[in-house]
Structures are given as C-alpha cells and as structure tokens.
Residue frames as qw, qx, qy, qz and C-alpha x, y, z in Angstrom:
[[0.598, 0.502, 0.508, -0.363, -14.15, 6.92, -6.52],
 [0.247, -0.117, 0.684, 0.676, -14.03, 6.11, -10.21],
 [0.531, 0.330, -0.041, -0.780, -16.45, 7.00, -12.99],
 [0.841, 0.178, 0.472, -0.197, -18.41, 4.28, -14.82],
 [0.691, 0.708, -0.138, -0.047, -16.41, 4.98, -18.02],
 [0.120, 0.723, -0.660, 0.164, -13.02, 4.29, -16.36],
 [0.828, -0.050, -0.558, 0.020, -11.96, 0.66, -15.78],
 [0.323, -0.692, 0.439, -0.474, -11.42, 0.12, -12.06],
 [0.659, 0.026, -0.734, 0.161, -10.26, -2.49, -9.56],
 [0.658, -0.730, -0.097, -0.156, -10.80, -3.15, -5.87],
 [0.535, 0.459, -0.469, 0.532, -7.67, -2.32, -3.82],
 [0.644, -0.640, -0.296, 0.296, -6.46, -2.40, -0.26],
 [0.296, 0.753, -0.082, 0.582, -5.08, 1.09, 0.27],
 [0.593, -0.399, -0.388, 0.581, -2.75, 2.00, 3.17],
 [0.047, 0.909, 0.232, 0.342, -3.52, 5.59, 4.16],
 [0.145, -0.828, 0.403, -0.362, -0.98, 6.08, 6.99],
 [0.359, 0.226, -0.848, 0.319, 1.27, 4.15, 9.37],
 [0.528, -0.274, 0.376, -0.711, -0.82, 2.35, 11.96],
 [0.442, 0.010, 0.871, -0.215, -2.95, -0.63, 12.75],
 [0.299, 0.381, 0.836, 0.257, -5.82, -2.12, 10.78],
 [0.152, 0.841, 0.355, -0.379, -7.45, 1.33, 10.75],
 [0.100, -0.622, 0.414, 0.657, -4.73, 2.35, 8.27],
 [0.167, 0.027, 0.869, 0.465, -6.18, 0.05, 5.58],
 [0.522, 0.414, 0.244, -0.704, -9.18, 1.01, 3.41],
 [0.471, 0.245, 0.783, 0.323, -10.81, -1.08, 0.70],
 [0.232, 0.638, -0.014, -0.734, -11.40, 1.22, -2.28],
 [0.709, 0.553, 0.403, 0.172, -12.37, 1.12, -5.94],
 [0.224, -0.696, 0.302, 0.612, -9.40, 2.67, -7.79],
 [0.596, 0.688, -0.225, -0.348, -8.62, 3.33, -11.42],
 [0.960, 0.056, 0.190, 0.199, -7.02, 0.36, -13.18],
 [0.344, -0.661, 0.395, 0.537, -3.31, 1.04, -13.69],
 [0.718, 0.684, -0.058, -0.110, -2.10, 1.54, -17.27],
 [0.815, -0.280, 0.294, 0.414, 1.08, -0.46, -17.89],
 [0.087, 0.809, -0.364, -0.454, 3.98, 1.18, -19.66],
 [0.680, 0.536, -0.436, -0.246, 5.83, -0.31, -22.64],
 [0.383, 0.355, -0.827, 0.208, 7.97, -2.60, -20.47],
 [0.361, -0.134, 0.654, -0.651, 5.21, -3.47, -17.93],
 [0.333, -0.224, -0.849, -0.343, 2.45, -6.05, -17.69],
 [0.524, -0.278, 0.213, -0.776, -0.91, -5.94, -15.95],
 [0.269, 0.012, -0.960, 0.071, -1.72, -9.05, -13.93],
 [0.637, -0.427, -0.219, -0.603, -5.19, -10.05, -12.75],
 [0.075, 0.236, -0.842, 0.480, -4.94, -11.16, -9.11],
 [0.612, -0.377, -0.567, -0.401, -7.61, -13.53, -7.76],
 [0.734, -0.645, -0.209, 0.048, -6.23, -13.83, -4.23],
 [0.355, 0.638, -0.410, 0.547, -3.41, -12.26, -2.22],
 [0.731, -0.535, -0.357, 0.230, -1.89, -12.54, 1.22],
 [0.007, 0.906, -0.273, 0.324, 0.45, -10.59, 3.42],
 [0.816, -0.034, -0.417, 0.399, 3.61, -11.39, 5.29],
 [0.526, -0.619, -0.250, 0.527, 5.68, -9.78, 8.05],
 [0.343, -0.016, 0.217, 0.914, 7.18, -7.24, 5.65],
 [0.138, -0.568, -0.510, -0.631, 3.68, -6.02, 4.72],
 [0.516, -0.738, -0.430, 0.058, 2.72, -5.69, 8.38],
 [0.557, -0.441, -0.079, 0.699, 5.92, -3.93, 9.43],
 [0.224, 0.226, 0.334, 0.887, 5.66, -1.53, 6.47],
 [0.280, -0.701, -0.481, -0.445, 2.08, -0.62, 7.38],
 [0.599, -0.705, -0.292, 0.241, 3.14, -0.12, 11.02],
 [0.208, 0.916, -0.221, 0.264, 6.22, 1.87, 9.97],
 [0.814, -0.554, 0.152, 0.080, 8.34, -0.37, 12.18],
 [0.836, 0.291, 0.004, 0.465, 11.37, -0.49, 9.86],
 [0.237, 0.737, -0.142, 0.617, 12.44, 3.04, 10.84],
 [0.631, -0.745, 0.064, -0.207, 12.20, 2.54, 14.62],
 [0.650, 0.356, -0.512, 0.434, 15.54, 2.27, 16.35],
 [0.591, -0.433, -0.484, 0.478, 17.03, 2.45, 19.83],
 [0.241, -0.053, -0.050, 0.968, 17.81, 6.13, 19.17],
 [0.379, 0.072, -0.024, -0.922, 14.30, 6.99, 18.01],
 [0.188, 0.173, 0.962, -0.097, 11.68, 4.35, 18.85],
 [0.374, 0.627, 0.452, -0.512, 8.90, 6.64, 17.54],
 [0.115, 0.461, -0.535, -0.698, 10.36, 6.95, 14.03],
 [0.737, 0.368, 0.518, -0.230, 8.15, 5.55, 11.25],
 [0.287, 0.626, -0.510, -0.516, 9.19, 4.41, 7.78],
 [0.951, 0.236, 0.002, -0.198, 9.32, 1.56, 5.30],
 [0.926, -0.062, 0.172, 0.329, 12.06, -0.84, 4.22],
 [0.598, 0.339, 0.139, 0.713, 13.79, 1.86, 2.15],
 [0.164, -0.023, -0.198, 0.966, 12.96, 4.91, 4.30],
 [0.322, 0.325, 0.356, -0.815, 10.00, 7.31, 4.44],
 [0.236, 0.354, 0.860, 0.283, 6.84, 6.33, 2.54],
 [0.255, 0.006, -0.170, -0.952, 4.31, 8.34, 0.57],
 [0.230, 0.360, 0.867, -0.255, 0.65, 7.68, 1.19],
 [0.878, -0.082, 0.335, -0.331, -1.76, 6.44, -0.02],
 [0.008, -0.410, 0.880, 0.240, -0.12, 3.13, -1.06],
 [0.853, 0.121, -0.138, -0.488, -2.01, 0.48, -3.03]]
C-alpha cells in the first residue's frame, strides 16, 4: 500500500514459487532510478517460458532433487516485481 503523496504504479508481484496463486496485483512505490538508470513507462507487457519457469521455480529442479526450487541464477528473494 502506498500513501497518496508517494508516486505509485501497478505491479504484478510474485510472492513465492507456485502457480497463479503466487502472483498478486499491487500498487507499489514508483522506483527511483539511479544516475545510470532510466525509468520506462510500460503500457503493455507479456510473459514467456522463462517468466513461467521462474515463478514455478523449475530451473532448480533436477534428477537428483526434483523438489528443488530456484530461478535461472539460483535461489530467489521474494517478493519480486
């Protein structure tokens, strides 16, 4: 939840590894870009197999540990915008 004085944006937030129940639509504080960053207004977005597998945690699963969960580069911190 943001205050009326803080600029905000609507975001799809991944709260944990899982199915569609892992995604929440939230109003979050607008990010403040650093000196070498830019802020881009997005009118529409999509998702691909990497987005789905990351949400599911499927990248960490292996023959040795089929229950392991993680992202492309290893364990993930949540929430993720």
